[in-house]
C-alpha positions in Angstrom: 3.7 -20.4 20.8 0.7 -16.9 20.6 -0.9 -16.9 17.6 -2.6 -13.9 15.6 -3.9 -15.7 12.2 -5.2 -12.8 9.8 -6.5 -12.7 6.3 -4.6 -9.7 5.1 -2.5 -8.6 7.7 -3.2 -5.7 10.8 -6.3 -3.8 9.1 -7.8 -2.0 12.0 -8.0 -1.1 15.6 -9.2 -4.5 16.8 -6.5 -6.1 15.3 -3.4 -3.7 16.2 -5.0 -3.7 19.8 -5.1 -7.4 19.9 -1.5 -7.4 18.8 -0.1 -5.0 21.1 -1.7 -7.3 24.1 0.0 -10.1 22.6 3.2 -8.9 22.7 2.5 -7.3 26.0 4.7 -4.2 25.2 4.6 -1.3 23.0 6.0 -2.2 19.3 9.0 0.2 18.8 9.8 -1.8 22.0 9.7 -5.2 19.7 12.1 -7.5 17.4 10.7 -8.9 14.2 11.7 -11.5 11.7 9.4 -11.7 8.7 9.0 -14.7 6.7 8.6 -14.5 3.1 8.8 -17.9 1.9 5.2 -19.0 1.2 5.6 -16.2 -1.5 7.8 -17.9 -3.6 5.7 -21.1 -3.4 2.6 -19.6 -5.3 2.8 -19.4 -8.8 1.6 -16.1 -8.5 4.5 -14.8 -6.4 7.3 -12.7 -7.7 10.6 -11.1 -6.6 9.0 -7.7 -6.5 6.3 -9.0 -4.2 8.3 -10.9 -1.8 10.2 -7.5 -1.7 7.3 -5.3 -0.9 6.6 -7.5 1.8 9.8 -7.4 3.4 10.2 -3.7 3.0 6.5 -3.0 4.2 5.0 -1.8 1.1 2.4 -4.4 0.6 -1.8 -3.5 1.2 -1.2 -5.7 4.1 0.4 -4.1 6.8 3.1 -5.8 9.2 6.3 -5.4 8.6 5.7 -1.4 8.5 4.0 -1.5 11.9 7.3 0.6 13.6 9.4 -2.4 15.0 12.3 -2.1 16.9 14.4 -4.4 14.0 13.1 -6.4 11.5 15.1 -9.0 10.2 14.7 -11.7 7.2 14.3 -15.3 8.0 14.0 -17.1 4.7 13.3 -20.7 5.4 14.4 -22.3 2.5 17.9 -21.5 3.3 17.7 -22.8 6.8 18.8 -26.1 6.1 22.3 -25.3 4.9 22.7 -23.3 8.0 23.8 -24.8 11.6 20.9 -24.7 13.4 22.7 -23.3 16.6 23.4 -20.1 14.0 19.9 -19.5 13.4 17.4 -20.9 16.2 18.9 -18.3 18.2 17.8 -15.0 15.9 14.5 -16.7 16.3 14.2 -17.4 20.2 15.7 -13.7 20.5 12.7 -12.5 18.3 9.3 -11.3 19.9 7.4 -11.4 17.0 7.4 -13.7 13.7 5.3 -11.4 10.6 4.4 -14.4 8.2 3.6 -13.5 4.5 0.9 -15.3 2.7 1.8 -17.2 -0.9 1.3 -21.3 -0.7 0.7 -22.8 2.6 1.2 -26.4 1.7 4.8 -25.2 0.3 5.4 -22.9 3.5 4.5 -26.0 6.1 7.1 -28.1 4.1 9.8 -25.6 4.5 8.9 -25.4 8.3 9.2 -29.0 8.8 12.3 -29.2 6.0 13.9 -26.1 8.0 13.0 -27.7 11.9 11.0 -24.8 12.7 8.4 -26.5 12.9 10.2 -28.4 15.5 10.9 -25.7 17.5 7.7 -24.0 18.1 6.6 -26.1 20.4 9.2 -24.1 23.0 8.7 -20.6 21.4 6.3 -19.8 24.2 5.9 -16.2 24.8 6.8 -15.5 20.5 3.8 -14.3 18.7 3.3 -15.4 15.4 1.1 -13.0 13.1 0.2 -14.9 10.3 -0.9 -13.3 7.1 -3.8 -15.5 4.5 -0.9 -18.7 4.0 0.7 -17.7 6.5 -2.2 -18.1 8.9 -3.6 -20.9 7.2 -0.5 -23.4 7.7 -1.4 -23.2 11.2 -4.5 -25.4 10.3 -5.0 -29.3 9.6 -5.4 -28.6 6.1 -6.3 -26.2 3.7 -8.8 -27.7 1.1 -7.9 -28.3 -2.5 -9.0 -24.6 -3.8 -6.6 -23.5 -1.3 -3.5 -25.7 -2.5 -1.8 -23.2 -4.8 0.7 -24.7 -6.6 -0.9 -27.9 -8.2 0.1 -30.9 -7.3 0.7 -29.7 -4.0 5.0 -30.1 -2.9 3.7 -32.7 -0.3 0.9 -34.3 -2.7 -2.1 -33.1 -0.6 -3.7 -30.1 1.8 -2.4 -30.8 5.0 -0.8 -28.1 6.7 1.2 -28.0 10.4 -2.3 -29.0 12.5 -1.3 -26.3 15.4 -4.7 -25.7 15.5 -7.5 -27.9 14.8 -9.4 -25.7 12.7 -9.0 -24.9 9.2 -9.2 -21.3 7.7 -10.9 -19.8 4.6 -9.5 -16.3 3.9 -10.2 -13.5 1.9 -14.0 -13.5 2.3 -15.8 -11.0 0.0 -12.6 -9.6 -1.3 -13.4 -7.7 -4.3 -10.0 -8.9 -6.4 -11.1 -13.0 -5.6 -14.7 -13.0 -6.4 -14.8 -16.6 -6.0 -13.9 -16.5 -1.9 -17.8 -15.9 -1.2 -19.9 -17.1 1.5 -21.4 -19.6 -0.4 -18.0 -21.3 -1.6 -16.6 -20.9 2.2 -20.0 -22.8 3.0 -19.3 -25.6 0.1 -15.1 -25.5 1.1 -15.9 -26.4 4.9 -18.5 -29.5 4.4 -15.5 -30.9 2.1 -12.9 -30.3 4.5 -14.7 -32.5 7.2 -13.0 -30.5 10.4 -14.0 -27.4 12.0 -13.0 -24.2 10.3 -13.8 -20.3 9.9 -14.5 -17.8 7.3 -12.7 -14.8 7.4 -12.7 -11.6 5.9 -9.7 -9.1 5.6 -11.2 -7.1 9.0 -11.1 -10.3 11.0 -8.5 -12.5 12.9 -8.7 -15.7 14.7 -6.5 -15.2 18.2 -5.3 -18.4 20.1 -3.5 -17.9 23.5 -3.3 -21.8 25.1 -5.4 -23.4 23.6 -8.3 -20.6 23.8 -9.8 -19.0 20.5 -11.2 -15.7 19.7 -12.2 -14.0 16.8 -11.1 -10.5 16.2 -13.4 -8.9 13.8 -14.6 -5.3 12.7 -15.7 -7.1 9.4 -17.7 -10.2 8.6 -16.6 -13.8 9.6 -18.3 -17.6 10.0 -17.6 -20.7 12.1 -18.1 -23.8 10.6 -18.8 -26.8 13.4 -17.5 -30.8 12.6 -19.0 -31.7 9.9 
């Protein structure tokens, strides 16, 4: 799977161009599935917020980019559906667009639904994460980013698809606690490599190669 891990969606031309490179064809020729599950796990998540993401009316551009088609994949529903129905939906999609919210909750439902087990076989599929939709691929998120406490799993661990953690929304004026100073404290506690990224930054991961795409501010913290 090819990963484009963003803090706030496709916010600038650099991230947009990186997405096009991953897709290998125009957006208008690509089929997408959007995954709103994480949104419902966050204490501030609402049905209206999920609707805005699904319909491409959130401030974080993902669904509204001009895809050939967009469908909704709700992970909490999948355990009640035969895998032979929903697995082809995922395999046929060019891209999965994954909303923010609670990363631990999202990771739990990715495991429960079977999507986590399917990921290694999706070699050409592009995963575009938004905030928690990116953080879920990390080994852990840190207590600061466990949105619902206690978490659904009892800790801060996520999927560990990549070997680094992510501190999103750096310097976001609506999140005054997300400063570089706080990111440094978080990184010291996370006990592993990590990135702090702002809304103009994304992390690209293909075949284990990691590249930062940015028109903004970011910092890498090596393993402590």
